[in-house]
C-alpha positions as CSV (number, residue, x, y, z in Angstrom):
1,X,87.4,193.9,236.6
2,X,87.1,196.3,233.8
3,X,87.8,193.5,231.3
4,X,85.0,191.4,232.7
5,X,82.6,194.3,232.5
6,X,83.4,195.0,228.8
7,X,82.8,191.3,228.0
8,X,79.4,191.3,229.9
9,X,78.4,194.6,228.0
10,X,79.3,193.1,224.7
11,X,77.0,190.0,225.4
12,X,74.2,192.3,226.5
13,X,74.5,194.4,223.4
14,X,74.4,191.1,221.3
15,X,71.3,190.0,223.1
16,X,69.6,193.3,222.5
17,X,70.5,193.1,218.8
18,X,69.0,189.7,218.7
19,X,65.7,190.8,220.3
20,X,65.5,193.6,217.8
21,X,66.2,191.7,214.7
22,X,64.1,188.4,215.6
23,X,60.7,190.0,214.6
24,X,62.1,191.2,211.4
25,X,63.2,187.6,210.5
26,X,59.7,186.2,211.3
27,X,58.2,189.0,209.1
28,X,60.4,188.1,206.2
29,X,59.5,184.5,206.6
30,X,55.9,185.2,206.6
31,X,56.3,187.5,203.5
32,X,57.9,184.6,201.5
33,X,54.3,183.0,201.2
34,X,53.0,179.5,202.0
35,X,55.0,176.4,201.5
36,X,54.0,173.5,199.2
37,X,52.6,171.5,202.0
38,X,50.3,174.3,203.1
39,X,49.1,175.1,199.6
40,X,48.2,171.4,199.0
41,X,46.2,171.3,202.3
42,X,44.4,174.5,201.4
43,X,43.6,173.0,197.9
44,X,42.2,169.8,199.4
45,X,40.1,171.7,201.9
46,X,38.7,173.9,199.1
47,X,37.9,170.7,197.1
48,X,36.1,169.1,200.1
49,X,34.1,172.3,200.7
50,X,33.0,172.3,197.0
51,X,32.1,168.7,197.1
52,X,30.0,169.1,200.3
53,X,28.2,172.2,198.8
54,X,27.4,170.2,195.6
55,X,25.9,167.3,197.5
56,X,24.2,169.6,200.0
57,X,22.6,171.9,197.3
58,X,21.9,168.9,194.9
59,X,20.1,167.1,197.7
60,X,18.1,170.2,198.5
61,X,17.3,171.0,195.0
62,X,16.9,167.7,193.3
63,X,15.8,165.3,196.2
64,X,14.0,163.0,193.8
65,X,17.0,162.6,191.6
66,X,19.2,161.8,194.5
67,X,16.8,159.1,195.6
68,X,16.7,157.8,192.0
69,X,20.6,157.5,191.7
70,X,20.7,155.9,195.3
71,X,18.1,153.2,194.2
72,X,19.8,152.7,191.0
73,X,23.2,152.1,192.7
74,X,21.5,149.8,195.2
75,X,20.0,147.9,192.5
76,X,23.4,147.4,190.7
77,X,25.1,146.3,193.9
78,X,22.4,143.7,194.5
79,X,22.3,142.4,191.1
80,X,24.3,139.5,189.7
81,X,26.2,141.7,187.4
82,X,29.6,140.1,186.4
83,X,31.7,143.2,186.9
84,X,34.9,141.3,186.0
85,X,33.6,140.3,182.6
86,X,32.1,143.9,182.0
87,X,35.2,145.7,182.5
88,X,37.4,143.2,180.8
89,X,35.1,143.8,177.7
90,X,35.6,147.5,178.3
91,X,39.4,147.1,178.4
92,X,39.3,145.0,175.1
93,X,37.1,147.8,173.5
94,X,39.5,150.6,174.5
95,X,42.5,148.5,173.4
96,X,40.9,147.9,169.9
97,X,40.4,151.7,169.5
98,X,36.7,151.3,169.2
99,X,34.6,154.6,169.2
100,X,34.2,155.9,173.0
101,X,30.5,156.5,172.6
102,X,29.8,153.0,171.4
103,X,32.1,151.5,174.2
104,X,30.4,153.4,177.0
105,X,27.0,152.7,175.6
106,X,27.8,149.0,175.8
107,X,29.1,149.3,179.3
108,X,26.1,151.3,180.4
109,X,23.7,148.5,179.2
110,X,25.8,145.8,180.7
111,X,25.9,147.4,184.1
112,X,22.9,149.3,184.6
113,X,20.5,147.6,182.1
114,X,17.4,149.7,181.6
115,X,16.4,153.4,181.8
116,X,13.5,155.6,182.1
117,X,11.3,154.9,178.9
118,X,7.7,155.7,178.5
119,X,5.7,152.5,177.3
120,X,2.2,152.9,176.0
121,X,-0.5,151.7,178.5
122,X,-1.5,148.7,176.6
123,X,-1.4,145.0,177.2
124,X,0.8,143.6,174.4
125,X,-0.6,140.5,172.8
126,X,0.4,138.2,170.1
127,X,0.2,139.9,166.8
128,X,-3.1,139.7,164.9
129,X,-1.2,139.1,161.7
130,X,1.0,136.4,163.3
131,X,-2.2,134.7,164.6
132,X,-3.9,134.9,161.2
133,X,-1.0,133.5,159.4
134,X,-0.6,130.7,162.1
135,X,-4.2,129.7,161.6
136,X,-3.8,129.8,157.8
137,X,-0.8,127.6,157.8
138,X,-2.3,125.2,160.2
139,X,-5.0,124.2,157.8
140,X,-6.9,127.2,156.3
141,X,-8.6,126.5,153.0
142,X,-8.5,130.1,151.5
143,X,-6.7,130.4,148.2
144,X,-3.3,132.1,149.0
145,X,-3.8,135.2,146.8
146,X,-7.1,135.8,148.4
147,X,-5.7,135.2,151.8
148,X,-2.8,137.7,151.4
149,X,-5.1,140.4,150.0
150,X,-8.1,139.9,152.3
151,X,-8.8,142.8,154.6
152,X,-5.9,144.9,153.5
153,X,-6.4,148.3,151.9
154,X,-4.0,150.0,149.7
155,X,-3.1,152.5,152.5
156,X,-2.0,149.8,154.9
157,X,0.9,148.7,152.7
158,X,4.4,150.0,153.5
159,X,5.9,152.6,151.1
160,X,8.7,150.2,150.3
161,X,8.1,147.5,147.8
162,X,9.1,144.7,150.2
163,X,7.7,141.1,150.0
164,X,5.7,140.6,153.1
165,X,5.6,136.9,154.3
166,X,3.9,135.3,157.4
167,X,5.8,134.7,160.5
168,X,7.1,131.1,160.7
169,X,5.5,128.4,162.9
170,X,7.0,128.2,166.3
171,X,10.2,126.0,166.0
172,X,10.4,123.0,168.1
173,X,13.8,121.2,168.6
174,X,14.2,117.5,168.2
175,X,15.3,115.1,171.1
176,X,18.3,113.9,169.0
177,X,20.0,117.3,169.1
178,X,23.2,117.3,171.1
179,X,23.5,119.7,174.0
180,X,26.4,121.4,172.3
181,X,27.3,121.2,168.6
182,X,30.9,122.4,167.8
183,X,30.9,124.5,164.7
184,X,34.1,124.9,162.6
185,X,35.5,128.4,162.7
186,X,38.7,129.6,161.1
187,X,38.3,133.5,161.4
188,X,39.9,136.0,163.7
189,X,39.9,135.0,167.4
190,X,36.6,135.5,169.1
191,X,36.2,137.7,172.2
192,X,36.3,135.7,175.4
193,X,32.5,136.1,175.9
194,X,31.5,134.8,172.3
195,X,31.2,131.4,170.8
196,X,30.3,130.0,167.4
197,X,29.2,126.7,168.8
198,X,25.5,125.9,168.7
199,X,23.8,125.1,172.0
200,X,20.5,123.1,172.4
201,X,17.8,125.2,173.7
202,X,15.8,122.1,174.6
203,X,18.5,121.2,177.1
204,X,17.9,124.5,178.8
205,X,14.2,123.8,179.1
206,X,13.1,125.9,176.0
207,X,10.9,123.9,173.5
208,X,9.2,126.7,171.7
209,X,10.8,129.6,169.9
210,X,9.6,132.3,167.5
211,X,11.5,134.5,164.9
212,X,11.4,137.9,166.4
213,X,11.0,139.6,163.0
214,X,11.1,137.9,159.7
215,X,13.6,139.7,157.5
216,X,16.9,139.3,155.9
217,X,20.2,139.4,157.6
218,X,21.8,142.7,156.7
219,X,24.8,142.2,159.2
220,X,25.7,138.9,160.7
221,X,27.2,137.8,163.9
222,X,31.0,138.2,164.2
223,X,33.7,140.5,163.0
224,X,32.6,143.2,160.6
225,X,33.4,146.6,159.2
226,X,31.4,148.9,161.3
227,X,28.8,150.7,159.0
228,X,29.0,154.0,160.7
229,X,32.4,154.6,162.4
230,X,34.3,152.3,160.2
231,X,37.1,149.8,161.4
232,X,36.8,146.2,162.4
233,X,34.5,145.5,165.2
234,X,32.8,142.4,166.7
235,X,29.1,142.4,166.1
236,X,27.3,140.9,169.1
237,X,24.1,139.8,167.3
238,X,22.4,139.9,163.9
239,X,20.8,142.8,162.2
240,X,17.4,141.8,160.5
241,X,16.3,144.1,157.7
242,X,12.6,144.8,158.2
243,X,10.3,147.7,157.5
244,X,9.7,150.5,160.0
245,X,7.0,149.6,162.4
246,X,7.2,145.8,162.0
247,X,6.0,143.8,164.9
248,X,8.9,142.5,167.1
249,X,7.9,139.2,168.8
250,X,9.3,137.6,171.9
251,X,11.9,134.8,170.9
252,X,10.6,132.6,173.8
253,X,8.6,132.7,176.9
254,X,10.2,134.6,179.8
255,X,10.3,137.8,181.8
256,X,11.3,141.2,180.6
257,X,14.5,141.9,182.5
258,X,14.8,145.6,181.5
259,X,14.0,148.2,179.0
260,X,16.0,151.2,178.2
261,X,17.3,153.9,175.7
262,X,20.8,154.8,174.7
263,X,22.5,156.8,172.0
264,X,23.9,153.6,170.3
265,X,21.0,151.1,170.8
266,X,18.1,153.5,170.7
267,X,15.1,151.9,172.4
268,X,16.0,148.5,173.6
269,X,14.7,145.6,175.9
270,X,16.1,142.3,177.2
271,X,14.1,139.2,178.1
272,X,15.3,136.6,180.5
273,X,14.4,133.0,179.6
274,X,14.9,129.5,181.1
275,X,18.4,128.0,181.6
276,X,20.2,131.3,181.7
277,X,19.5,132.3,178.1
278,X,18.6,136.1,177.4
279,X,17.4,137.7,174.3
280,X,18.2,141.3,173.5
281,X,16.2,143.6,171.0
282,X,17.5,147.1,169.9
283,X,16.8,150.1,167.6
284,X,13.1,149.7,168.3
285,X,10.7,152.5,167.3
286,X,8.3,151.7,170.2
287,X,8.4,149.4,173.3
288,X,5.2,147.6,174.1
289,X,6.2,145.9,177.4
290,X,7.2,146.9,180.9
291,X,10.2,145.7,183.0
292,X,9.2,142.7,185.0
293,X,6.4,141.7,182.7
294,X,6.0,138.0,181.9
295,X,5.8,137.4,178.0
296,X,5.0,134.3,176.0
297,X,6.7,133.0,172.8
298,X,5.4,135.0,169.8
299,X,4.0,137.9,171.9
300,X,4.3,141.4,170.5
301,X,6.8,143.2,172.5
302,X,8.0,146.2,170.4
303,X,7.9,147.7,166.9
304,X,11.1,147.8,164.8
305,X,12.6,151.1,164.1
306,X,16.0,153.0,163.5
307,X,16.5,154.7,166.9
308,X,20.0,155.1,168.0
309,X,23.1,154.7,165.9
310,X,21.3,153.1,162.9
311,X,21.7,153.6,159.1
312,X,18.1,152.5,158.4
313,X,15.1,150.4,159.8
314,X,16.2,147.0,161.3
315,X,16.1,144.9,164.4
316,X,19.3,144.2,166.3
317,X,18.9,140.8,167.9
318,X,21.3,139.2,170.3
319,X,21.3,135.9,172.3
320,X,23.4,135.3,175.4
321,X,23.7,132.2,177.4
322,X,25.2,132.7,181.0
323,X,26.9,135.9,179.6
324,X,28.3,134.2,176.5
325,X,27.1,135.6,173.1
326,X,25.6,133.1,170.7
327,X,25.0,133.2,167.0
328,X,21.3,134.1,166.6
329,X,21.3,132.9,163.0
330,X,21.2,129.3,164.2
331,X,17.8,129.8,166.0
332,X,15.7,132.0,163.7
333,X,14.2,132.0,160.3
334,X,15.1,134.6,157.6
335,X,14.1,135.6,154.2
């Protein structure tokens, strides 16, 4: 009996020791700090709270900006942007080591198109100089020297001593021109969204075109040494060397798809023409048309400049057919 009592007493004392030491073990575990999972959950909670506050405060302080971003996002989602081609081009640019600012500016134009740009409240019309030269070349009898000097004071001439020539007559393609003319090319491989072949604009329903700005090609279409950053880069259009403030004319009739401004292209605009053709004009000093406006071939749409990443006054001109870059030199007149 005594032995049984002693055994029971030992068990009781063990239970007492267990009750006294249990709180100390819990306290020690709590003092060790939070586990990895708890820390991760707290971090996620903190990030969610910060995001919520940013959206809440931003919507309260900048309600107009929130609506603008929402409208712009809706426009992008509803547009016919080829995101696969856009981000494929972005990947090529990054792989080629092109400047980040240049790459992101091109991506912005491809995805979002235009931006907020103040355009003078004026109805852009065909250039008076263009109309005068067109009338002269169509049968005027005035002597050439008198014609060029008539009505021009010395103060109106540009500071640079550059020969000023009339804009060419609208070019009309012939019926015999094939829809696609293969042009031999033995240079470096072209990007997937570029071609050296010449396409008939008449086959697209375009019968009248005008050179946007009569100048010399300072940089052609294709691979080149970048004039600012250096390194080989594909040039999507041609650079036309012209004086600052030269009238920029619509290449063909169409609708202004968008206007905008970026650190690389400066002031720019794009016109949508028949058959999936688009023309792009960049580095402008002033834009004279609004997005959505209908323009005619030869209508004054901008003035040339050196805005954006430019080494001097010129017009950057691109042509795209269903997203494929064409060589603009096939379709314009140059000095």
